[in-house]
C-alpha positions in Angstrom: 25.8 151.8 94.9 25.0 149.0 92.5 21.3 148.5 91.7 19.3 145.4 92.7 19.6 143.7 89.3 23.3 144.2 89.1 23.8 142.8 92.6 21.7 139.8 91.7 23.9 138.9 88.8 27.3 139.2 90.7 29.0 135.8 90.8 32.4 134.2 90.6 35.6 134.8 92.7 34.8 138.5 93.2 31.5 137.5 94.9 33.3 135.0 97.1 36.3 137.2 98.1 36.4 137.9 101.9 36.4 141.5 103.1 39.9 143.0 103.9 41.0 142.4 107.5 40.4 145.3 109.9 43.6 147.2 110.9 44.9 146.6 114.4 43.8 149.4 116.7 46.3 152.1 117.6 47.2 152.2 121.3 47.1 155.8 122.5 48.4 156.9 126.0 46.7 160.3 127.0 48.6 162.0 129.8 46.1 164.6 131.1 45.2 165.7 134.6 41.9 167.5 133.5 39.2 164.8 133.3 37.1 166.9 130.9 40.0 167.3 128.4 41.0 163.7 128.8 37.4 162.5 128.2 37.0 164.8 125.2 40.1 163.2 123.5 38.8 159.8 124.3 35.5 160.6 122.7 37.3 162.0 119.6 39.2 158.8 119.2 36.9 156.0 120.3 33.9 157.5 118.6 35.5 157.3 115.1 34.0 154.4 113.2 36.5 154.6 110.4 39.6 154.0 112.6 40.3 151.8 115.7 41.9 153.4 118.8 42.4 152.1 122.3 42.8 154.9 124.8 44.6 154.8 128.1 44.5 157.8 130.4 47.1 158.7 133.0 46.5 161.8 135.3 50.2 162.1 136.2 53.5 161.7 134.5 54.7 159.1 137.0 51.6 157.0 136.2 52.3 157.3 132.5 55.9 156.2 132.9 54.7 153.1 134.8 52.3 152.3 132.0 55.1 152.7 129.4 57.2 150.3 131.4 54.6 147.5 131.2 52.6 148.2 128.0 53.3 149.0 124.4 51.8 152.2 122.9 51.8 153.6 119.4 51.7 157.3 120.4 51.5 159.6 123.5 49.4 162.8 123.9 51.2 164.7 126.6 49.9 167.7 128.5 52.8 170.0 129.4 51.1 171.1 132.7 50.8 168.2 135.1 50.8 168.0 138.9 54.2 166.3 138.9 55.8 168.0 135.9 55.6 171.3 134.0 56.6 172.5 130.6 59.3 170.7 128.6 60.6 168.9 131.7 57.9 166.4 131.4 58.6 165.9 127.7 62.3 165.3 128.5 61.5 162.7 131.1 59.1 161.0 128.7 61.6 161.0 125.9 64.3 159.6 128.2 62.0 156.7 129.1 60.8 156.0 125.5 63.1 157.8 123.0 61.5 156.2 119.9 57.9 156.6 120.9 56.1 159.4 118.9 54.7 162.3 121.2 52.0 164.9 120.4 52.2 167.8 122.9 49.0 169.3 124.4 49.2 172.9 125.4 46.6 175.2 126.9 47.8 178.4 125.1 48.8 179.0 121.5 52.5 179.6 122.3 54.4 179.0 119.1 57.8 179.4 120.8 57.0 176.6 123.3 55.7 174.5 120.4 58.9 174.9 118.4 61.0 174.1 121.5 58.9 170.9 122.0 59.4 169.9 118.3 63.2 170.5 118.7 63.2 168.3 121.8 61.7 165.4 119.9 57.9 165.9 119.8 56.3 165.0 116.4 53.4 167.6 116.7 51.5 169.8 119.0 47.8 170.6 119.7 46.2 173.6 121.4 43.4 172.6 123.7 40.0 173.9 122.7 41.0 174.4 119.1 40.1 171.9 116.4 37.9 168.9 116.4 38.3 165.1 116.4 39.6 165.0 112.8 42.4 167.3 113.8 43.3 165.1 116.8 43.3 162.0 114.7 45.3 163.6 111.9 47.9 164.8 114.4 48.2 161.3 115.8 48.6 159.7 112.4 51.1 162.4 111.4 53.1 161.8 114.6 53.3 158.1 114.0 54.2 158.5 110.3 56.9 161.0 111.0 58.3 158.9 113.8 58.5 155.9 111.5 60.1 157.9 108.8 62.6 159.3 111.2 63.4 155.7 112.4 63.8 154.5 108.8 66.1 157.4 108.1 68.2 156.6 111.2 68.4 152.9 110.2 69.4 153.8 106.6 72.1 156.2 107.9 73.3 153.6 110.4 73.5 150.9 107.7 75.4 153.3 105.3 77.7 154.3 108.1 78.4 150.7 109.0 79.0 149.8 105.4 81.2 152.8 104.8 83.3 152.3 107.9 83.6 148.5 107.7 83.9 147.9 103.9 86.9 145.9 102.9 87.4 148.2 99.9 88.3 151.8 100.2 85.4 154.3 100.0 85.7 158.1 99.7 83.4 161.1 99.3 84.7 163.9 97.0 83.2 167.3 96.4 82.7 169.0 93.1 86.2 170.5 93.2 87.9 167.2 93.8 88.5 167.6 97.5 88.3 164.7 99.8 85.3 165.0 102.2 85.7 161.7 103.9 87.6 158.4 103.5 86.8 155.1 105.2 89.4 153.2 107.3 90.2 150.9 104.4 91.1 153.8 102.1 93.0 155.6 104.9 95.0 152.4 105.5 95.8 152.2 101.8 97.2 155.7 101.5 98.5 156.1 105.0 96.8 159.4 105.9 94.4 160.1 108.7 91.0 161.7 108.3 92.1 165.2 109.1 95.1 165.1 106.7 92.9 163.6 104.0 90.3 166.4 104.2 93.1 168.9 103.3 93.9 167.1 100.1 92.5 166.8 96.5 92.5 164.1 93.9 95.7 165.5 92.4 97.7 165.4 95.7 98.1 161.7 96.2 97.9 160.7 92.5 101.2 159.3 91.1 103.2 161.7 89.0 101.8 161.9 85.5 98.3 160.7 86.6 96.9 163.7 88.4 96.0 165.9 85.4 94.2 163.2 83.5 92.3 162.1 86.7 91.2 165.6 87.4 90.0 166.2 83.9 88.0 163.0 83.9 86.5 164.0 87.3 85.4 167.4 86.0 83.7 165.8 83.0 81.8 163.5 85.4 80.7 166.5 87.6 79.5 168.3 84.5 77.4 165.4 83.4 79.5 164.4 80.4 80.2 161.0 81.9 77.8 158.8 83.9 80.6 157.1 85.9 84.3 156.4 86.0 86.0 153.0 86.0 89.7 153.2 85.8 92.9 151.9 87.3 95.3 154.4 88.8 98.4 154.7 91.0 98.5 156.3 94.4 101.4 157.5 96.4 100.9 156.7 100.0 102.3 158.7 102.8 105.7 157.0 102.9 106.1 157.5 99.1 105.4 153.9 98.1 103.3 153.3 95.0 100.0 151.6 95.4 97.6 150.5 92.6 93.8 151.0 92.9 90.9 150.2 90.8 88.3 153.1 91.0 84.6 153.2 90.4 83.4 156.8 90.8 79.7 157.5 90.8 78.2 161.1 91.0 75.6 162.0 93.6 72.8 164.1 92.0 71.4 167.2 93.7 68.7 169.0 91.7 69.8 167.4 88.5 73.4 168.3 88.9 76.1 166.5 90.9 77.7 168.4 93.7 79.8 165.5 95.0 80.8 161.9 94.1 81.3 158.5 95.8 84.3 156.5 94.8 85.0 152.8 95.6 88.7 152.0 95.5 90.0 148.4 95.4 93.6 148.0 96.4 95.1 145.9 93.6 98.7 146.4 94.3 99.3 142.7 95.1 97.3 141.7 92.0 99.3 144.1 89.8 102.6 142.8 91.3 101.3 139.2 90.7 100.4 140.1 87.1 103.9 141.4 86.6 105.4 138.3 88.1 103.1 136.1 86.0 104.0 138.0 82.9 107.7 137.5 83.7 107.1 133.9 84.5 105.2 133.3 81.3 108.1 134.9 79.4 110.6 132.6 81.2 108.3 129.6 80.7 108.1 130.2 76.9 111.7 131.1 76.3 113.8 129.1 78.8 116.0 126.3 77.5 115.0 124.0 80.3 112.0 121.8 79.8 109.0 122.6 82.0 105.7 120.8 82.5 102.9 121.2 85.0 100.6 118.4 86.2 97.4 118.5 88.2 97.1 116.9 91.6 96.4 113.5 90.0 99.7 113.9 88.1 98.3 114.4 84.6 100.2 116.8 82.4 98.2 120.0 81.8 100.8 122.4 80.4 104.3 122.1 78.7 106.7 124.7 77.3 108.3 124.7 73.9 111.6 123.5 75.4 109.8 120.4 76.6 108.9 119.5 73.0 112.5 120.3 71.9 114.0 118.0 74.5 111.6 115.1 74.4 110.2 115.2 70.9 106.6 115.2 72.1 104.4 118.1 71.0 102.0 119.5 73.6 98.9 117.9 72.1 100.3 114.4 72.5 101.1 114.7 76.2 98.3 116.8 77.7 96.2 114.6 79.9 99.0 111.9 80.0 101.0 110.8 83.0 104.8 111.7 83.0 105.3 108.0 83.0 105.0 108.4 79.2 108.7 109.4 79.3 109.8 106.5 81.5 113.0 104.8 80.2 112.5 101.6 82.2 116.0 102.1 83.6 114.9 102.8 87.2 113.3 100.2 89.5 110.1 100.7 91.5 112.2 101.6 94.6 113.6 104.7 92.8 110.1 106.0 92.2 109.0 105.1 95.7 111.8 107.2 97.1 110.8 110.1 94.8 107.2 109.8 95.9 108.1 109.7 99.6 110.2 112.8 99.2 107.3 114.6 97.5 104.9 113.6 100.3 107.4 114.4 103.1 108.9 117.7 101.9 106.8 118.7 98.8 109.8 118.6 96.5 112.3 116.2 94.8 115.4 116.8 92.7 117.9 114.4 91.2 119.2 112.7 88.1 116.8 110.5 86.1 116.9 108.7 82.8 114.0 109.3 80.5 113.2 108.3 76.9 112.5 110.7 74.0 109.6 110.1 71.5 112.1 108.5 69.1 113.1 105.9 71.7 116.4 107.5 72.6 117.3 107.6 76.3 118.6 110.8 77.8 119.8 111.9 81.3 118.2 114.8 82.9 118.4 116.8 86.1 114.9 117.1 87.3 113.3 119.4 90.0 109.7 118.7 91.1 107.8 120.9 93.5 104.2 120.8 94.6 101.9 123.8 94.5 99.2 124.2 97.2 96.4 126.7 97.5 95.7 129.1 100.4 94.0 126.3 102.3 96.9 124.0 101.9 95.2 121.7 99.4 97.5 120.2 96.7 96.7 121.7 93.3 99.6 121.1 91.0 103.1 119.8 90.5 105.7 121.9 88.6 108.7 120.0 87.0 111.8 121.6 85.5 114.4 119.5 83.8 117.6 120.0 81.8 119.3 117.6 79.4 122.6 116.4 81.1 123.3 113.5 78.7 126.5 114.9 77.3 127.8 115.7 80.8 126.9 112.3 82.1 128.6 110.6 79.2 131.7 112.6 79.8 131.6 111.8 83.5 131.0 108.1 82.8 133.9 108.0 80.3 136.3 109.7 82.7 135.1 107.6 85.6 135.4 104.4 83.5 139.0 105.3 82.4 140.0 106.1 86.0 138.6 102.8 87.4 139.1 100.2 84.6 142.1 98.5 83.1 142.5 99.7 79.5 143.6 96.3 78.2 141.1 93.9 79.7 138.4 96.5 80.5 138.1 94.9 84.0 138.0 97.0 87.2 141.4 98.1 88.2 142.9 98.1 91.7 141.1 101.3 92.7 137.6 100.1 91.7 138.5 96.6 93.2 139.2 98.2 96.6 136.0 100.2 96.5 133.9 97.2 95.5 135.5 95.0 98.1 134.8 97.5 100.8 131.2 97.8 99.7 130.8 94.0 99.6 132.1 93.6 103.1 129.7 96.4 104.3 126.7 94.7 102.7 127.8 91.3 104.1 128.1 92.8 107.6 124.6 94.2 107.4 123.1 91.1 105.9 125.1 88.6 108.0 126.4 86.9 104.8 129.7 85.7 103.5 132.1 87.1 101.0 134.9 85.1 99.2 138.0 86.7 97.7 139.9 84.7 95.0 143.4 85.9 94.3 144.5 84.4 91.0 148.0 84.4 89.5 148.7 83.0 86.0 151.2 80.2 85.8 153.6 80.2 82.8 152.5 83.7 81.7 156.0 85.0 81.5 157.1 82.1 79.2 154.2 82.9 76.8 155.0 86.6 76.9 158.7 86.1 76.3 158.3 83.4 73.6 155.3 84.8 71.6 155.7 88.5 72.2 153.9 91.2 74.1 151.0 91.4 71.7 150.3 87.7 72.3 150.7 88.3 76.0 148.1 91.1 75.8 145.8 88.9 73.8 146.2 86.2 76.4 145.3 88.6 79.2 142.2 89.7 77.4 141.0 86.1 76.9 141.7 85.3 80.5 139.5 88.2 81.5 136.7 86.9 79.3 136.9 83.4 80.8 137.0 84.6 84.4 133.9 86.8 83.8 132.1 83.7 82.3 132.8 81.8 85.6 131.0 84.2 87.9 127.5 85.7 88.4 126.5 89.1 87.2 126.8 90.7 90.6 130.3 89.4 91.3 133.5 91.3 90.5 136.4 90.3 88.4 139.4 92.7 88.6 142.9 92.9 87.2 145.3 94.3 89.8 148.5 94.3 87.8 150.4 92.2 85.3 149.0 88.6 85.4 147.3 89.0 88.8 143.5 88.9 88.9 141.0 88.9 91.8 137.4 87.7 92.0 134.9 88.9 94.7 132.0 86.5 95.3 129.2 88.0 97.4 126.3 86.2 99.3 128.2 82.9 99.5 126.2 80.4 101.5 129.1 77.9 102.2 132.8 77.6 101.5 132.0 74.8 99.1 130.4 77.3 96.7 133.8 79.1 96.6 135.6 75.9 95.9 133.2 75.2 93.0 133.9 78.5 91.4 137.7 78.1 91.9 137.7 74.7 90.3 135.6 76.0 87.4 138.2 78.7 86.9 141.1 76.2 87.0 139.4 74.0 84.5 138.6 76.8 82.1 142.0 78.4 82.3 143.7 75.0 81.6 142.1 74.9 78.2 144.3 76.1 75.3 144.3 79.7 74.2 144.3 80.8 70.5 146.7 83.7 70.3 146.4 85.0 66.8 146.8 81.6 65.2 149.2 80.2 67.8 148.1 78.0 70.7 149.3 78.4 74.2 148.6 76.6 77.5 148.8 78.0 80.9 147.4 77.3 84.4 146.6 79.3 87.5 147.2 79.3 91.2 144.3 80.5 93.3 144.3 81.6 96.9 141.0 81.9 98.8 140.1 84.0 101.9 136.7 84.2 103.4 134.9 87.1 105.2 134.2 87.0 108.2 135.7 83.5 108.8 139.3 84.5 108.1 139.2 88.2 108.8 136.8 91.2 108.9 139.2 93.7 107.3 139.4 94.3 103.5 143.2 94.8 103.5 143.8 91.7 105.6 141.5 89.7 103.3 143.7 90.6 100.3 146.9 89.7 102.1 145.5 86.3 103.3 144.2 85.5 99.8 147.6 86.4 98.3 149.4 84.2 100.9 147.1 81.3 100.1 147.8 81.8 96.4 151.6 81.4 97.0 150.8 78.3 99.0 149.0 76.9 96.0 152.1 77.7 93.8 154.3 75.8 96.3 152.0 72.8 95.9 152.8 72.6 92.2 150.6 75.2 90.6 147.2 74.7 88.9 145.8 74.4 92.4 143.5 76.2 94.8 144.3 76.7 98.5 142.1 78.2 101.2 143.7 80.3 103.9 142.0 78.1 106.6 142.8 74.4 106.3 139.7 73.4 108.2 137.5 75.4 105.8 139.5 73.9 102.9 138.7 70.4 104.1 135.1 71.1 104.7 134.6 72.8 101.4 136.2 69.9 99.4 134.3 67.3 101.5 131.0 68.9 100.5 132.3 69.3 96.9 133.3 65.6 96.8 129.9 64.6 98.2 128.1 66.7 95.6 130.2 65.1 92.8 129.5 61.7 94.1 125.8 62.5 94.2 125.9 63.6 90.6 127.6 60.3 89.7 125.0 58.4 91.7 122.2 60.0 89.7 123.9 59.1 86.4 124.2 55.4 87.6 120.8 55.3 89.4 122.6 54.2 92.6 119.4 54.5 94.7 116.7 52.1 96.0 113.4 52.5 97.8 112.2 51.1 101.1 108.5 51.2 102.0 106.9 52.1 105.4 103.3 50.8 105.8 100.4 53.0 106.8 97.5 51.3 108.7 93.9 52.0 109.3 93.2 52.9 112.9 90.1 50.7 113.0 91.1 47.1 112.2 94.7 47.7 111.3 94.3 47.1 107.6 97.3 48.1 105.4 96.1 51.2 103.5 99.3 52.6 102.0 103.0 52.2 101.5 105.2 55.3 101.8 108.2 55.1 99.5 111.5 56.2 101.2 114.7 56.8 99.3 118.2 55.3 100.1 121.5 56.1 98.4 123.8 53.1 97.8 127.2 54.9 98.3 130.1 52.9 96.9 132.3 53.7 100.0 129.9 54.7 102.8 127.3 52.1 102.1 123.5 52.8 102.4 122.9 56.5 103.2 119.5 57.7 104.6 117.9 60.8 103.2 119.1 63.2 105.9 122.7 62.7 104.7 122.1 64.0 101.2 118.6 65.4 100.6 119.5 68.9 102.0 122.5 69.1 99.7 120.3 67.9 96.8 117.8 70.5 97.5 120.4 73.3 97.6 122.1 72.2 94.4 118.9 71.5 92.5 119.8 67.8 92.2 116.6 67.0 94.0 114.8 67.3 90.6 116.5 64.3 88.9 116.6 62.4 92.2 112.8 63.0 92.6 112.1 61.8 89.1 114.1 58.6 89.7 112.3 57.9 93.0 108.9 58.4 91.3 109.9 56.0 88.4 111.2 53.4 90.9 108.0 53.5 93.0 105.7 53.2 89.9 107.8 50.3 88.6 107.5 48.5 91.9 103.8 49.0 92.0 103.4 47.6 88.5 105.6 44.6 89.5 103.3 43.8 92.4 100.3 43.9 90.1 102.1 41.6 87.7 102.6 39.2 90.6 98.9 39.2 91.3 99.3 41.3 94.4 96.9 44.3 94.6 99.0 46.8 96.5 97.5 49.7 98.5 98.4 53.3 97.5 102.0 54.1 96.9 102.9 57.4 98.6 105.8 59.4 97.1 107.0 62.6 98.8 107.7 65.7 96.8 110.1 68.6 97.8 109.1 72.3 97.5 111.5 72.6 94.5 109.9 69.7 92.7 106.4 71.2 93.3 107.5 74.4 91.7 108.8 72.6 88.5 106.8 73.6 85.5 106.9 70.1 84.0 105.9 68.2 87.2 102.6 66.9 85.8 104.3 65.7 82.6 106.9 63.9 84.7 104.2 62.1 86.7 102.3 61.2 83.6 105.5 59.8 82.0 106.3 57.7 85.0 102.8 56.2 85.1 102.8 55.6 81.3 106.3 54.0 81.4 105.4 51.6 84.3 101.8 51.0 83.4 100.7 51.6 87.0 97.1 52.7 87.3 96.9 56.3 88.5 94.6 55.4 91.4 97.4 53.5 93.0 99.7 56.6 93.3 99.6 59.3 95.9 101.8 62.4 96.0 102.6 63.8 99.4 103.1 67.6 99.0 104.8 69.9 101.5 102.7 72.2 103.6 104.6 75.1 102.2 102.4 75.0 99.1 99.6 76.2 101.4 101.7 78.8 103.3 103.2 80.5 100.3 100.7 80.1 97.5 101.2 81.8 94.2 98.9 82.4 91.2 99.8 79.0 89.8 98.9 76.9 92.9 95.4 76.0 91.7 96.6 75.2 88.2 99.4 72.9 89.4 97.1 71.0 91.7 94.4 70.8 89.1 96.8 69.4 86.5 98.1 66.7 89.0 94.5 65.7 90.0 93.5 65.5 86.4 96.0 62.5 86.0 93.7 60.5 88.4 96.2 60.3 91.3 95.5 61.2 95.0 97.1 64.3 96.6 98.0 64.6 100.3 99.5 67.4 102.4 102.5 66.3 104.4 103.7 67.6 107.8 100.5 69.6 108.3 100.5 72.0 111.2 104.2 72.8 111.1 103.7 76.1 109.3 100.8 78.5 108.9 98.7 76.9 106.2 95.9 78.8 104.4 92.7 77.0 105.2 90.9 78.9 102.5 93.4 77.5 99.9 93.2 74.0 101.5 89.4 74.1 101.0 89.9 75.0 97.3 92.5 72.3 96.4 91.7 68.7 95.5 93.4 67.1 98.5 92.3 63.7 99.9 94.5 63.3 103.0 96.3 65.4 105.7 99.4 64.0 107.4 99.8 65.7 110.8 103.2 67.0 111.6 105.3 64.6 113.6 106.2 67.3 116.1 102.7 66.9 117.6 103.3 63.2 118.0 106.7 63.7 119.6 105.1 66.1 122.1 102.7 63.5 123.2 105.6 61.4 124.7 106.8 64.4 126.7 103.4 65.4 128.0 103.4 68.6 125.9 100.2 67.7 124.2 98.3 70.2 122.0 94.8 68.8 122.1 93.1 71.9 120.8 95.4 72.1 117.7 95.1 68.3 116.9 91.4 68.4 117.4 91.1 71.5 115.2 93.2 69.8 112.4 91.1 66.6 112.6 87.8 68.6 112.6 88.9 70.7 109.6 90.1 67.6 107.6 86.9 65.7 108.3 84.8 68.8 107.5 86.6 68.9 104.1 86.1 65.1 103.6 89.8 64.3 104.0 91.5 61.4 105.7 93.8 62.2 108.7 97.1 60.3 108.9 99.3 60.4 112.0 102.9 59.4 111.2 105.8 58.9 113.6 104.0 56.8 116.3 106.8 55.1 118.1 105.6 54.3 121.6 102.6 52.8 123.3 102.2 56.0 125.3 101.8 58.0 122.1 99.4 55.5 120.7 97.3 55.6 123.9 97.1 59.4 123.9 96.2 59.4 120.2 93.1 57.2 121.0 91.1 60.2 122.1 91.4 61.8 118.6 89.4 60.6 115.6 92.4 60.0 113.3 91.9 57.7 110.4 95.3 56.1 109.7 98.5 55.6 111.7 102.1 55.1 110.7 105.3 54.6 112.7 107.9 52.2 114.1 105.4 51.0 116.7 103.5 49.3 113.9 106.2 48.5 111.3 109.7 49.6 110.2 110.5 50.5 106.6 110.5 47.4 104.5 112.6 46.4 101.6 110.8 45.5 98.4 111.0 41.8 99.2 109.8 42.3 102.8 107.0 44.5 101.5 106.0 41.7 99.1 105.8 39.2 101.9 103.8 41.6 104.0 101.3 42.2 101.1 100.9 38.4 100.6 100.0 38.0 104.3 98.4 41.3 105.3 98.1 40.8 109.1 97.4 43.9 111.2 100.2 45.0 113.6 99.8 43.8 117.2 99.1 47.3 118.5 96.1 47.6 116.2 94.9 43.9 116.7 94.0 44.2 120.4 97.4 42.8 121.5 99.7 44.5 124.0 102.1 46.8 122.2 105.8 46.8 122.9 106.4 49.6 125.5 110.0 50.1 124.4 110.7 53.4 122.6 112.3 53.5 119.2 114.7 56.4 118.8 114.8 56.7 115.0 112.2 58.6 113.1 110.6 57.6 109.8 112.6 58.6 106.8 111.3 60.9 104.0 112.5 61.7 100.6 111.9 65.4 101.2 
């Protein structure tokens, strides 16, 4: 013990440390029918101050079994002589009820044979009554508990090892010192094909592949002798059916008194791995030495590996393409639809193959046959793409040369009869699918025989070549010009909108072929006779179309040559009527044979004249004044709307300036624009030029733009509107509500007025009112600070129904008809409101005509 002074000076963590916790008491069940013996054991255990025991006494075995069923004990002291059991029978019954509970047997005599039998039956120890003291009893109890726990740990360890051994995915074997198999787990037995009994009759040499057995046995003996600590090697096995299997062995000796007497080997079956390695080695050899180009991309289609042939074929070394997209090789020869089909095939089937044109590093294009396949992992996730290609440029060039020679006339290089028939058939198929029209022109040269006879065959050949060039110049790129034989040519025109278009081409050809030809210093003149047949108007068959066009050509020859005849006379008349109207319209533009009329626009409140809408009229020399519906559609189709629109704009600006010069302050002049005018790149410049030329203030001009500019906007819409607004003019959207306008775009554009579509006004007269739509348009316009104009008001009923809507301005025959310039001048000098807006009774009669528009 420490002295008093030392105890007084003890401080710090040691002084504050709590005493160790007392151990849990051991629960002891004493099965003893002699009260004195039971009491003595209880005194031995409970009287020990150094250890904690709780003692439960049972006089009979049945009572003990009941206690075991409801209570946990650490050990049992069992008397072998009980009223309800005797000898080892009681031990057997107790062990059956609690097989893992440690038992110390109490016997009345020192019978060592009985004691040994008890130990064999599962008891951990035995005590002889009357011998020993409390220490002996306590030691016996602790020994029994310790031995029981050790036995349990050993059983658990053996069970874990057995489970690991039997269920391991790799093969495991036990081998004795002589190399005999003691035991093999199921994985190893499955690998070699032998059952346990057959395996135990074999040695390492028996199932080794020929040539491997001696070396393996030598190494194993060195391991057993202690010369090697372990073995790690790859060897071949021959399984029961003679097939060769590869295994990777790790052999570890098991020591017994400093010398191994057996070993444990773990065998991993690597047959598939070895086979894969062989395949990979072969694939790598092919990859490096094949003449085809190969490259591999990742899932994002970035190149990660190329072979030497790739560099040879493309000119790109590996370091320049790694990490790049295969688009690096793109030739630009294929459209987006080609690559979309390729991508669809890869997504749908995981592969694509076909011909493709790519470009080498030096810019040279080459044809290749390309195979692409995707690579997925064991979970089905896309990992890579593998592409293999071969250069087929020479083959393609040979094929194209032979194909060209087989399908083209060698003199004129035009398609011959064979290719003509093929293209005509395809053209009719496309026309049938697209519900379009195809025109066939059959052309025969007039006076060709005279030129050939008088100037010679060389001159005749030169003439045919020049005819081919002139015919090709008369058609579009997608059309076909062919030479059938001699001086017979054909032209296939696809996607023809009207017969008039065919007549235009035919007359262009006649005019061009009528010009003189220079034949090696000698001039010659010829003409042509052209027959025209139309699909599907004349026939739906290709052969019939050729026959009809040929017959029409002979009809043209009978009419005096240098002429064009349609197979159908009615189509002929219609085509040339439209052609004549177009020619007359072109002459009218040159002579400015147009004038404007002006339809007033009035304020709803008070009837003040707020604007004049300029409407175009054509002064036709034979048909008189023509309204826009007779010629504007044709002008829009032919592009003549652009010069007509410029003329209308200049006329309106001049008239506005003239009124100002007369001292009349006119309201806004509204000029309509067509969709094609709006798309013109120089529209703002044309408007500025018209204002500058006339001197009209920009604030007096308003352009009425079609609603299509809001339904089909492009990236330049904001720019075009901004450039127009920068001139100081007003902008309005005409015929609003007829399409599907973009309100977001409308909010963004500098528009001051909306003109509601006349269809809504016409519906009012028939009771088919759309109040929600009209209300919505008015609300949107007013919300965007725009004026709402309602055109086409013709009847009092329409006017009455419109009263419920908050429209700002009105226009229509109910208030005023279009006025000539002189009539408009008088109206401006005396600006009286129309009766319908002045509180007077409007005329109830309906007007059948609608207001005219330029477009």
